[in-house]
C-alpha positions as CSV (number, residue, x, y, z in Angstrom):
1,M,-41.1,2.6,-158.9
2,A,-38.6,0.9,-156.6
3,G,-39.7,-2.5,-157.9
4,A,-39.1,-1.3,-161.5
5,L,-35.7,0.1,-160.7
6,G,-34.6,-2.6,-158.2
7,K,-31.1,-3.9,-157.7
8,V,-30.1,-3.7,-161.4
9,G,-31.2,-0.1,-161.6
10,W,-29.3,0.7,-158.4
11,K,-26.1,-0.8,-159.8
12,V,-26.5,1.0,-163.1
13,L,-27.2,4.3,-161.3
14,G,-24.2,3.7,-159.0
15,Y,-21.8,3.0,-161.9
16,G,-23.3,6.1,-163.7
17,F,-22.1,8.2,-160.8
18,A,-18.9,6.3,-159.9
19,I,-17.2,6.2,-163.4
20,P,-17.3,9.9,-164.2
21,A,-16.3,10.8,-160.6
22,G,-13.3,8.4,-160.9
23,I,-12.2,9.9,-164.2
24,V,-12.5,13.5,-162.8
25,V,-10.6,12.7,-159.6
26,R,-7.8,10.9,-161.4
27,K,-7.3,13.8,-163.7
28,A,-7.5,16.3,-160.9
29,I,-5.1,14.4,-158.6
30,N,-2.6,14.0,-161.5
31,A,-2.8,17.8,-162.3
32,A,-2.5,18.7,-158.6
33,W,0.5,16.4,-158.1
34,T,2.2,17.8,-161.2
35,T,1.6,21.4,-160.1
36,A,2.8,20.7,-156.5
37,V,5.8,18.5,-157.2
38,G,6.8,19.8,-160.7
39,S,6.9,16.3,-162.2
40,A,4.4,13.6,-163.2
41,P,3.3,11.2,-160.5
42,P,5.2,7.9,-160.3
43,K,3.6,5.3,-162.6
44,N,5.6,2.3,-161.4
45,P,6.9,2.3,-157.8
46,E,9.3,-0.6,-158.7
47,A,11.1,1.4,-161.4
48,P,14.7,2.1,-160.5
49,G,14.4,5.9,-160.6
50,T,11.4,6.1,-158.3
51,Q,12.1,7.2,-154.7
52,W,10.2,5.5,-151.9
53,R,9.1,8.8,-150.4
54,E,7.6,9.9,-153.7
55,A,5.9,6.5,-154.3
56,I,4.4,6.4,-150.8
57,A,3.2,10.0,-151.0
58,W,1.5,9.4,-154.3
59,A,-0.2,6.2,-153.0
60,A,-1.5,8.1,-150.0
61,A,-2.7,11.1,-151.9
62,S,-4.4,9.2,-154.7
63,G,-5.9,6.6,-152.3
64,V,-7.5,9.3,-150.2
65,A,-8.8,11.2,-153.3
66,V,-10.3,8.1,-154.9
67,A,-11.9,7.0,-151.6
68,V,-13.5,10.4,-151.1
69,A,-14.7,10.4,-154.7
70,R,-16.3,6.9,-154.2
71,M,-18.0,8.1,-151.1
72,V,-19.4,11.2,-152.8
73,A,-20.5,9.3,-155.9
74,A,-22.2,6.6,-153.7
75,D,-24.0,9.3,-151.7
76,G,-25.1,11.1,-154.9
77,A,-26.4,7.8,-156.4
78,A,-28.3,6.9,-153.3
79,R,-29.9,10.4,-153.2
80,A,-30.9,10.1,-156.9
81,Y,-32.3,6.6,-156.3
82,K,-34.3,7.9,-153.3
83,T,-35.6,10.8,-155.4
84,L,-36.7,8.5,-158.2
85,T,-38.2,5.8,-156.1
86,G,-39.1,7.4,-152.8
87,Q,-37.1,4.6,-151.1
88,L,-33.5,3.9,-150.2
89,P,-31.5,1.7,-152.5
90,P,-31.5,-2.0,-151.8
91,G,-29.1,-2.9,-149.0
92,L,-28.9,0.6,-147.5
93,E,-30.4,1.7,-144.2
94,D,-31.4,5.2,-143.3
95,G,-28.7,6.3,-140.9
96,G,-29.3,10.0,-141.2
97,P,-31.4,12.4,-139.1
């Protein structure tokens, strides 16, 4: 089955996990920011009304959230691939116990 799924199947599976995870995380981080701060997150840090402290805090919060979501999505895709094929995805080594 690994040959049938191969590299193209791995990429499709990866995108299938990453895109929904990205959408969910972006909506969640926007809602969390709005709840915590009381205003929408800064859209353009170069805009005259944007404070540096707010722009940097938003960049850090959204960057961490997106990075964690990518990691979780990649792990889920790799597990699904291994379940479907019995092998790890192309390019990944088994680093777990």
